[in-house]
C-alpha positions in Angstrom: 7.0 22.3 2.9 3.9 24.2 1.8 3.7 24.9 -2.0 1.6 27.7 -3.3 0.7 27.6 -7.0 -0.1 31.1 -7.9 -1.8 32.8 -10.8 -2.9 29.7 -12.8 -6.2 28.6 -14.3 -7.6 25.6 -12.5 -9.0 23.1 -15.0 -11.0 20.2 -13.6 -13.5 17.8 -15.2 -16.4 20.3 -14.9 -15.1 23.9 -15.2 -12.2 26.2 -15.5 -11.4 29.3 -13.3 -8.6 31.5 -12.1 -7.3 30.6 -8.7 -4.3 29.9 -6.5 -3.8 26.5 -5.0 -2.1 25.9 -1.7 -0.7 22.4 -1.0 0.1 21.3 2.6 1.0 18.0 4.1 0.3 16.2 0.9 -3.2 17.5 0.3 -4.8 20.6 -1.2 -5.4 22.9 1.7 -7.0 25.9 0.0 -8.1 27.2 -3.4 -9.0 30.7 -4.2 -7.9 34.1 -5.6 -4.9 35.8 -4.2 -4.2 33.4 -1.4 -1.5 34.6 1.1 1.7 32.7 1.0 2.4 31.0 4.3 5.8 31.6 5.9 8.4 29.5 4.2 6.2 28.3 1.4 7.6 27.6 -2.0 5.8 29.6 -4.7 5.3 28.3 -8.2 4.4 30.9 -10.8 1.6 29.5 -12.9 0.7 32.7 -14.8 -0.5 31.7 -18.2 -0.5 28.0 -17.3 -3.2 25.5 -16.4 -3.4 23.6 -13.0 -5.0 20.2 -13.5 -5.3 16.9 -11.6 -2.4 14.7 -12.2 -3.0 12.0 -14.7 -4.1 8.5 -13.7 -3.0 5.7 -15.9 -5.4 2.8 -15.2 -3.5 0.2 -17.2 0.2 -0.4 -16.6 2.5 -3.4 -16.3 5.7 -2.5 -14.3 8.3 -5.2 -13.8 6.0 -7.8 -15.4 7.4 -11.3 -15.9 6.0 -12.2 -19.4 6.9 -14.4 -22.3 10.1 -15.5 -20.9 11.5 -12.1 -19.8 10.7 -9.2 -17.5 9.4 -5.7 -18.5 12.4 -3.3 -18.4 10.6 -0.5 -16.4 10.2 -1.4 -12.8 7.9 0.4 -10.3 10.5 3.2 -9.7 11.6 4.0 -13.2 8.1 3.6 -14.7 6.4 5.8 -12.2 9.2 8.4 -12.3 8.8 8.6 -16.1 5.1 9.1 -15.6 5.7 12.0 -13.2 7.9 13.6 -15.9 4.9 13.5 -18.2 2.2 14.6 -15.7 0.9 11.2 -14.6 0.8 10.9 -10.8 -1.0 7.6 -10.2 -1.1 4.2 -11.8 -3.3 1.1 -11.5 -1.0 -1.9 -12.3 -1.9 -5.6 -12.6 -1.1 -8.5 -10.4 -1.0 -11.5 -12.7 -0.8 -14.9 -11.0 0.5 -17.9 -12.8 -2.0 -20.6 -13.4 -2.4 -22.5 -10.1 -0.6 -19.8 -8.2 -2.7 -18.5 -5.2 -3.9 -15.0 -5.8 -2.7 -13.8 -2.4 0.8 -15.0 -3.0 1.0 -13.1 -6.3 -0.5 -10.0 -4.6 2.1 -10.0 -1.9 4.9 -10.4 -4.5 3.6 -7.3 -6.5 3.3 -5.3 -3.3 6.9 -6.0 -2.5 8.0 -4.9 -6.0 6.0 -1.7 -5.8 7.5 -0.5 -2.6 10.1 1.4 -4.7 7.4 3.4 -6.6 7.8 7.1 -6.9 4.1 7.7 -7.4 0.9 6.3 -5.9 -0.4 3.0 -7.2 -3.3 0.6 -6.9 -3.8 -2.9 -8.3 -6.2 -4.9 -10.4 -5.7 -8.6 -9.7 -6.0 -11.1 -12.6 -8.0 -14.3 -12.3 -6.1 -16.8 -14.4 -7.6 -20.0 -13.1 -10.4 -21.2 -10.8 -11.1 -23.2 -7.8 -12.4 -22.6 -4.3 -9.2 -20.9 -3.2 -9.5 -18.3 -5.9 -13.1 -17.6 -4.7 -11.8 -17.2 -1.2 -8.8 -15.1 -2.1 -10.9 -12.7 -4.2 -12.9 -12.0 -1.0 -9.8 -11.4 1.1 -8.4 -9.1 -1.6 -11.6 -7.1 -1.9 -12.5 -6.9 1.8 -9.1 -6.7 3.5 -6.7 -5.2 0.9 -8.8 -2.7 -1.1 -8.7 -4.5 -4.4 -11.9 -3.4 -6.1 -11.3 -4.8 -9.7 -10.3 -8.1 -11.2 -8.8 -8.7 -14.6 -9.6 -11.5 -17.1 -7.5 -12.3 -20.1 -9.6 -13.8 -22.9 -6.3 -14.3 -24.9 -3.0 -16.0 -24.4 -4.1 -19.7 -24.7 -2.0 -22.2 -22.7 -0.9 -19.4 -20.4 -3.2 -17.0 -18.6 -6.4 -17.2 -20.8 -9.8 -17.5 -19.1 -12.4 -19.8 -20.7 -16.1 -19.0 -20.4 -16.4 -21.2 -17.2 -13.8 -19.1 -15.4 -15.4 -15.9 -16.7 -18.8 -16.9 -15.3 -17.4 -18.0 -12.0 -15.3 -14.9 -11.5 -17.9 -12.4 -12.7 -20.4 -14.0 -10.3 -17.9 -13.6 -7.5 -17.3 -10.0 -8.5 -21.1 -9.5 -8.3 -21.1 -10.9 -4.7 -18.2 -8.6 -3.7 -19.2 -5.5 -5.5 -15.8 -5.6 -7.4 -15.6 -4.5 -11.0 -14.6 -7.2 -13.5 -12.4 -6.1 -16.4 -11.4 -8.0 -19.5 -8.8 -8.1 -22.2 -11.1 -8.9 -25.1 -9.5 -11.1 -27.8 -10.7 -14.6 -28.7 -7.7 -16.6 -27.7 -8.8 -19.8 -29.5 -9.0 -18.0 -32.8 -5.7 -16.2 -32.2 -4.0 -19.5 -31.5 -5.4 -21.1 -34.6 -4.4 -18.1 -36.8 -0.9 -18.0 -35.4 -0.4 -21.6 -36.4 -1.8 -21.1 -39.9 0.4 -18.1 -40.5 3.6 -19.8 -39.3 2.7 -22.8 -41.5 2.5 -20.5 -44.5 6.0 -19.1 -43.7 4.9 -15.8 -42.3 7.2 -15.5 -39.3 8.0 -11.7 -39.1 6.1 -9.0 -37.1 3.7 -8.5 -40.0 2.1 -11.8 -38.8 1.2 -10.3 -35.5 -1.8 -8.1 -36.7 -2.9 -10.8 -39.2 -3.3 -13.3 -36.3 -5.4 -10.8 -34.2 -7.8 -9.3 -36.7 -10.5 -6.8 -35.5 -13.2 -9.4 -35.5 -11.3 -11.5 -32.9 -11.5 -8.5 -30.6 -15.1 -7.7 -31.4 -16.3 -11.2 -30.8 -14.6 -11.4 -27.4 -15.9 -8.0 -26.3 -19.4 -8.9 -27.3 -19.2 -12.2 -25.5 -17.9 -10.7 -22.3 -20.6 -8.0 -22.4 -23.4 -10.6 -22.9 -22.0 -12.8 -20.0 -22.1 -9.6 -17.8 -25.6 -8.8 -19.0 -26.9 -12.2 -18.0 -25.2 -12.2 -14.6 -26.1 -8.6 -13.9 -22.6 -7.2 -13.4 -21.0 -4.0 -14.7 -18.0 -4.5 -16.9 -14.8 -2.6 -17.9 -13.1 -3.5 -21.2 -9.5 -2.6 -21.5 -7.5 -1.3 -24.5 -10.2 -1.2 -27.1 -8.4 -1.0 -30.5 -11.1 -1.8 -33.0 -14.3 -0.4 -34.3 -16.0 -3.8 -33.6 -15.3 -3.7 -29.9 -16.4 -0.1 -29.7 -19.6 -0.9 -31.4 -20.3 -3.7 -28.9 -19.8 -1.3 -26.0 -22.0 1.4 -27.6 -24.7 -1.1 -28.4 -24.7 -2.3 -24.8 -24.7 1.2 -23.3 -27.6 2.2 -25.6 -29.5 -0.8 -24.1 -28.9 0.5 -20.6 -26.0 -1.8 -19.7 -23.2 -0.5 -17.5 -20.1 -1.0 -19.6 -17.0 1.1 -19.5 -14.4 1.3 -22.3 -10.7 2.2 -22.2 -8.6 3.3 -25.1 -4.8 3.5 -25.4 -3.1 6.7 -26.6 -1.2 4.6 -29.1 -4.3 3.0 -30.6 -5.6 6.5 -31.3 -2.6 7.5 -33.3 -0.6 4.6 -34.8 -1.7 2.4 -37.7 -0.8 -1.1 -38.7 1.7 0.0 -41.4 4.4 -0.1 -38.6 4.4 -3.9 -38.8 5.3 -3.9 -42.5 8.5 -1.9 -41.9 11.4 -4.0 -43.2 13.5 -3.0 -40.1 12.7 -5.9 -37.7 13.6 -3.8 -34.6 11.2 -1.1 -35.6 8.4 -3.4 -36.4 8.9 -5.6 -33.4 9.0 -2.5 -31.2 5.3 -2.0 -32.0 4.2 -5.5 -31.2 1.5 -5.4 -28.5 -1.9 -6.9 -28.1 -4.3 -5.9 -29.4 -2.1 -4.7 -32.3 -2.3 -1.3 -33.9 -5.0 -1.2 -36.5 -5.8 0.4 -39.9 -6.6 4.1 -39.9 -10.4 3.6 -40.0 -10.2 2.2 -36.4 -8.3 5.3 -35.1 -11.1 7.5 -36.5 -13.7 5.4 -34.8 -11.9 5.4 -31.5 -11.7 9.1 -31.4 -15.4 9.3 -32.2 -16.1 6.9 -29.4 -14.0 9.0 -26.9 -15.9 12.1 -28.0 -19.3 10.4 -27.7 -18.6 9.1 -24.2 -18.6 5.4 -25.2 -14.9 5.2 -24.2 -14.2 6.7 -20.8 -10.6 6.4 -20.0 -7.2 6.7 -21.7 -4.3 4.5 -20.7 -1.0 3.2 -22.1 -0.8 -0.6 -21.3 2.8 0.5 -20.4 4.9 -2.7 -20.7 8.4 -2.1 -21.9 10.7 -4.6 -23.7 14.0 -3.4 -25.2 15.3 -4.5 -28.6 17.4 -7.5 -27.3 14.2 -8.8 -25.6 12.1 -8.3 -28.7 14.7 -10.2 -30.7 13.6 -13.4 -29.1 10.9 -13.5 -31.8 13.1 -12.7 -34.8 12.2 -16.0 -36.4 8.7 -16.4 -34.9 6.5 -13.4 -34.3 4.5 -15.3 -31.6 7.7 -15.2 -29.4 8.1 -11.4 -29.6 7.3 -10.1 -26.1 4.1 -8.1 -26.3 4.3 -4.6 -25.0 5.1 -0.9 -25.7 5.9 2.1 -23.6 3.8 5.3 -23.2 3.4 6.5 -19.6 5.6 9.5 -20.1 3.9 10.7 -23.3 0.2 9.9 -22.9 -0.8 13.3 -21.5 1.1 15.3 -24.2 0.0 13.3 -27.2 -3.6 13.4 -26.0 -3.4 17.2 -25.5 -1.8 17.8 -28.9 -4.1 15.5 -30.9 -7.2 15.8 -28.7 -7.4 19.4 -27.4 -5.2 20.8 -30.2 -7.4 19.3 -32.9 -10.7 20.4 -31.3 -11.7 16.8 -30.6 -11.6 17.4 -26.8 -12.1 20.5 -24.6 -9.6 21.0 -21.7 -12.2 19.8 -19.3 -12.9 16.7 -21.3 -9.1 16.1 -21.4 -9.1 16.0 -17.6 -12.0 13.6 -17.6 -10.4 11.1 -19.9 -6.9 11.3 -18.4 -7.8 11.4 -14.7 -11.3 12.0 -13.3 -13.1 9.2 -15.1 -10.6 6.6 -14.0 -10.7 7.9 -10.5 -14.5 7.6 -10.4 -14.8 4.3 -12.1 -12.1 2.7 -9.9 -13.1 4.4 -6.6 -10.2 6.8 -6.1 -12.3 10.0 -6.4 -12.1 12.6 -5.1 -8.9 11.7 -3.4 -7.5 11.5 -6.9 -8.6 13.1 -10.2 -9.9 16.3 -8.7 -8.7 19.8 -7.8 -10.6 20.4 -4.6 -9.8 21.1 -0.9 -8.9 17.8 0.8 -7.9 16.0 -2.3 -4.4 14.7 -2.6 -2.0 17.3 -4.0 -1.4 15.3 -7.2 -1.3 18.2 -9.6 0.3 19.1 -12.9 1.0 22.6 -13.9 0.6 22.5 -17.7 1.8 24.7 -20.5 -0.6 24.2 -23.3 1.6 26.1 -25.8 5.0 24.7 -25.0 6.3 22.0 -27.4 8.6 19.1 -27.1 9.8 16.4 -29.6 9.4 12.9 -28.3 12.4 10.6 -28.5 13.9 7.6 -26.9 17.1 9.6 -26.6 15.6 12.0 -24.1 12.7 10.2 -22.5 12.9 8.8 -18.9 11.3 5.4 -19.6 13.7 2.5 -19.3 13.4 1.4 -22.9 15.4 2.0 -26.1 12.4 2.6 -28.3 9.5 5.0 -28.4 6.3 4.4 -30.5 5.8 8.2 -30.7 9.4 8.8 -31.8 9.9 12.1 -33.6 6.5 13.6 -33.0 6.6 17.2 -31.9 3.7 17.9 -29.6 2.2 20.9 -27.9 1.3 20.6 -24.2 4.0 20.0 -21.6 4.1 19.4 -17.9 6.1 22.3 -16.3 5.7 21.0 -12.8 4.3 17.8 -11.4 3.4 17.3 -7.7 2.9 13.9 -6.2 1.1 14.3 -2.8 2.7 17.7 -2.5 6.2 16.6 -3.5 7.6 18.6 -6.4 8.7 15.6 -8.4 9.2 17.3 -11.8 10.0 20.9 -12.3 11.2 22.8 -15.4 12.7 19.7 -17.0 14.3 18.4 -13.8 13.2 15.0 -12.5 13.1 14.9 -8.7 11.2 11.7 -8.2 11.9 10.0 -4.9 12.2 6.2 -4.7 9.6 4.8 -2.3 7.5 8.0 -2.2 4.6 6.3 -3.8 1.9 4.8 -1.6 -0.5 1.9 -2.1 -4.1 3.0 -2.7 -6.7 0.6 -1.2 -10.0 1.1 -2.9 -13.6 0.4 -1.6 -15.8 -1.8 -3.7 -18.7 -0.5 -5.9 -22.0 -1.2 -4.2 -23.8 1.6 -6.2 -22.9 0.0 -9.5 -24.1 -3.4 -8.5 -27.3 -2.2 -6.8 -28.2 -0.3 -10.0 -27.4 -3.4 -12.1 -29.6 -5.6 -9.8 -32.5 -3.1 -10.0 -32.2 -3.0 -13.8 -32.1 -6.8 -14.1 -35.1 -7.1 -11.8 -37.1 -4.5 -13.8 -36.2 -6.2 -17.1 -37.0 -9.7 -15.8 
C-alpha cells in the first residue's frame, strides 16, 4: 500500500523544509509540496510534525550468548522495540568463540536474525587469529557484504585481542577495504584490578567501575589509534565513555588521522553514582562495559559530540534481566555486562540534545542516522530522506512527552536505565521500508519483515589513508 505523509517538515542531515513524502514499494517515491494522493493510498497527517530518517543504531547485541547466559532481547523483540522508538535499522555483532570459524558464527547469527522486524547488518568480531580467519574475513567482505570487523581489547581469557591479533586483523582490513572497530579497554589492567578488588573484599557492583577506570579506556584507545596510524588504516572506536578516549580521538583527528568515535546515549546522561546504590538489583542493572562515569565525563562527551569528534550515537543494547544479573551477587565480575536502550535512544537524545540547545534538529539526524549510514556504507539507502532511499522514516512530535519506564517499554527486560525520566520528543509513526510498524502508540511490527543489509567495503577511506601515509613518509 502507498503511504503519503502529508504536511510535515522534512528534516535531514543538511536542511529542513516543508514537503509531503510518498512511499511506494518500500522506498521513497516522491517528495514535494502538495503531492496528489494515489488511489487507495493511506495518508498520515504530519501537520506540525517532523519527518526524519529512521534511526540507525550501529551497536546492538541481540540474542547474544555472553557470560554464561543469553541476552533477553532477541532479533524480533529488540528490533520491534527499536521501531517503537523510531529506530529502523541496526548493526549487530557476530562474535565467534575463540577457535570458532568466523563463517560458522556468521551463519548462526544470520539464522537468529531471520525473525527481525527491522533491517539489520553485521560487524564480525575477530577473537583469534590463524590463516582461516584471514581467509574468512575475505569471504565475509567480498561475498557477504561485511564491511567492518570488531576487536575486543577487553575480556581477558575470553574474546580479548592482544596486539598481535590487532596488527594481523587491521592489516587484513586494510587489504580488504573493511573498517576495523575496537572496544577500547586494556584487558590486562582490568583483569589485574578485578583480582585486587576481590582480594580486598570488594565484591558488589561498586567494584565494577573501580576495575575499569577511565585511564584503562584512554590507554587502549590511544594504542589502537597508533597501531592504525602505523598501518595506515582508518579506525572506529565504539562506546567512548571517558574524557581520555575522547582526547585520544580528537588528537588523532587534529593530526589528520581518519578516526571515528561512537558514544552511547547512556554514557551521555548517567553517572557512576548508580553503582553505589545499596539495592543490588538497581546497581547491577547498570553494569556494562565501559561503565558509567563521573559527571565530568558526560560533559566532555557532549562537547565531543558537538565538536564533531564523536560521530554516532548508539546503545550497546544488550539486555539481561534481574535473575541473570544475580549471577554476580557475590562477585561483581560475574554480573552479565549489558543494558538496554534501543527504544529510548532517540527520545533522550532529542530531549537532552536538541531540547538543551546542544544539537540542532539537523545535527540530531546526523548523529542518530546519517553519519552511521555514511561511515558503514548504508547511505543513501538508509539515513536519508530522498527519492529512491528506503522508506525508513519516523514522523516525530518534538513537543509530545512520555515518561520512560520498564512497565511500559517494549524491550524484553525488567529494568530501564532511564527509568522515570520524562522526555520531550516522541515517535508518532515509524515506517520500516514502507511498512507502518508503529503508529500512535500501537506496535505493528512484523516478525521477519527485516532484511539483511550487505554493505560494500570502503575503498575511498583506504585510498585517502594510503595517500596520506605516503605523503607523510
